[in-house]
C-alpha positions, 0 to 999 in steps of 0.5 A: 736504437733498440733497448736491451729490454726490447732486444730480449722481448724480440726473441723471447716472445717468439719462444714463449709463443711457441711454448704457449707461455706455459711454465711447464715448458720452462726447461725448453724455454730456457734452453732456447733463450740461452742460444742468443747469448750462449748463457741465460742473460740476467735481463732474459730472466727478469723478462721471463719472471714477468711473463711466466709469473714464476719466482726467480728462485724457480728459474735459477733453480731449474737453470742451475740443475742442468749442466748444459744451462749457464747463468754466467758467460762461459765463452763463445766456444764451450768445449766439453771432452767426454770423460767416460772411461772408454774415452779415457782409454782412447787418450781423451785426457791427453787430448784435453791437455793438448788443447788447453796448452794450445789455447793457453787456458786451464781446464774448467776456466774461461780464457781471459779474452772470453773466447773459450772454456774447456772442461769435461762432461759425462758420457756423450753416447759415442763410446764406439767412435771416441774420443768425443767432445761437445762444442757448443752442444754439437758432437765431434767424434774420433778425436786425434791430436791432429784434429784437436789442433785443427779445432783449436785453430778454428776456435782461435780464428772464430770460425762459425761451427757451420763452417767447420769440416763436416767430417768432424761431426760425422756419427756412424751407426756401427751396426755389427750384427743384425737380428729381429729388430735391426734387420726388420723390413716393416714399412711405416704403418705396417704395425699400426695396421696389424694393431687396428685389426687386432683391436685396441682392447687386445694390444696389451693382452697380446704383449703380455702373451708375447712376454715382452719386457721393458728394455731399460734393465728393470724388465717390467712387463710391457703389456701389464704397464700399458694395461694399467695405464689404460685402466687408470681413471682419467680422460687425458693420458700420455705416452712418453718415450725415454730417449735419455740414455745417459748410462756410460757405455750405452748408445743403442737408442742413438742408433735406433733414432738415427736409422729406425725412427719410424719404428720408434714412432710406430711403437709409440702410436700403437701404445697410444691406441692401446691406452687411449692417449692423444699426446706423445712425447720423446725426451731426447738427451741433450747430447743428441741435439744433432738428432732433433731436426731429423726426428722432427722431419720424420714426424712431419712425414708421418703426419703427411702420411696420416700416421700421426695427427687426426683420424690416423689411417682414416679411423675416426677418433684415433688422434695422436701426435708426438712432440720432442722435449730436449734434455739439458745434461742431467743423467738422473733424468733417465729415471722415469719420474725425474724425466717427468719432473723435467718435462714439467719444467722442474729440476729433475728430482725423482719422485716418491713412488707410489703412486707410479706414472701409470696412474700419476705421471705427466701432469699427474695424469696416467702415463705409459713410459717406455724406452726407445728399444721397448717401443720398437720391440712392441711394434715388432711383437704386434706385427709378427704375432705374440706366439711368434715373438715368444718363440725367440729368446728364452722363456723369461726373456723373449725377443732380441736385445741390442748390445752397445759394445765398446772398450778394448775390442777392434769392432765396437758398435751395436750387436743384436742377439736373441736373449740367452747369448753368453758374454763370451759369444759377444766377446768373440764377435767383437774380436776382443782378446785377453779380456780381463773384465766386462762391465755389463749395463754401465757403472750401475750394473755388474762387473764380471771376470773371465771365469764368468764369461759363460754367463748369459744375458737375460733376466734369468741370469744377467739383466742388462739395459744394453751396455757392455764395456770390455777391458783387457789385461792391460787395464787397471780395474781400480782406475776403472771403478774410480772413474765410475765413482767420480761419475756418480758423485758428479751426477747425483741430483743432490736431493737426498743426503745419503746419496749427496754425501755418500757419493762424495765420501766414496769419491774421496776414499777412492782418491785417497787410495789412489794417492797412496794413503789408503788402508784396509779400514777404507775398504771396509768403510766403503762396504759399510757405506754401501749398506747405508746407501742401499737402505736410505737413498731416494732413488736407484742412483744412490743404491747402485753407486757403490756397485763398481767398487764392490764388484771390482773389490770382489773380483780384482782385490789386488788392484786395491790392496797393492795401493794400500799404505798400511793395514791400519787407519791413516788420515788422508791429511798429513799434518807433519807434511803440512808443516814442512814449509814452516820448518823451512822458513824457520830453519828448523828440522829438529825432532821438536819441529815434527809431529810425532806419531803416537806409539801403540 
């Protein structure tokens, strides 16, 4: 009879061997260790402590940071409904209630028979085909009342996920408008051949000439970043692709990794040539776990074609390969230094900057880190030539941009435009009518009203990471902002006090207004809170957490004021109301049994 220790050793040793017994791979080790019990078993933790020579606090600290890792059982089936605003608009709240009633379970709890737990998660990147959910990490799209009922029955019957209908897991690209990137006809290796002709030393300069800027929203010059990494001291250098697109409303990288993976890898490889790196990594968000095997297969095809590995395309010394790191449910890891911390097996807490990743990145070594779309655009720019690329878009925003469109429109999906397109043009193409507001770049971005729809997407006017959520005139913009505020409060990493406390205070204030206890004092206090978060938060999450409130207050103030109880301060806690039960028990309802409000 095999002992518990021997049982854990049997599967943990194979995981440890695969990751070189390195504590820097702790997140990946814990993620795979969890698959055997659906949670990280205490005996597994004891074994890892001994084998990795790390303290218990480190293992449990890392495991508790990521929402997809669990230190306690949560049932054979872990059901998580996507709680993004677009999912809510499509009825996700009612669908979750239906499943909870069907399975006799409360949200956020595990059933008494330990079969299932049901809860919510942030945006799953399926805004164009929601409502969506995750079941044991697997994505299910296009939920309906019938589909939820079928899923509930499959869970009751303990049907393995591999035997569920394949259509449940179908994820579509929904490409609605192609352009420079989505319409490209490059064969694997074409951009690399062009880069080799150009010369490794000239790649960064060509990208600077092309005007290519990062597609993550900040818009830093890609050529300048690669040049700084190349010139940074140190023999070991790295290339990292940030595929952790966790911003609600954004799903363009999912489509690129599905249908244009070779172009992503091509861009990473020519980056390695430009900066002198031999090691590449893709940090893939945990919600996209279903893409792991297809991406690994694509990488192997490139190795077989001599487009990865040793002596790429027959050029001696051109050695570069790519491995995939899978995230585990932490929005903050989309921030580049938090992502690097996560890759090193730590909690995903953003670093202080400077120093920047180009000089002190992964393992404190020079690192070129860009997102999925940027690497694709870099490959296109090198292949077509800097001047040809620069001719597309606007003077300060060259090339094209992918836009993830979701919300109140009949044709949600991916749209590609040259930079400079107006918001109104996008709305017309996706069929939106009676549009009240558009949220650009997710909760941390900008909310605009109808009078601003002629503004242009580009770094000269509205910079965007690529999300565009549409809200028609039936939507309550207060509730939209409230959903975003809840998102920030939930996904704050908790490292710095201003963000940890400030996002919680913001959430409590919005809930207070929603419950009918708000005053104009609360509105001004939220504006004051923004000033605190702007000046003292550790990273961008805290600095942008108040954006949804401030932008909707500016443009849709009646949505707030219609909920206000009075113009003066009113505490959220009703002391007199709390004494109602005591009055009932004592049979008193006279004036002396009530708390009198002070007269002013």
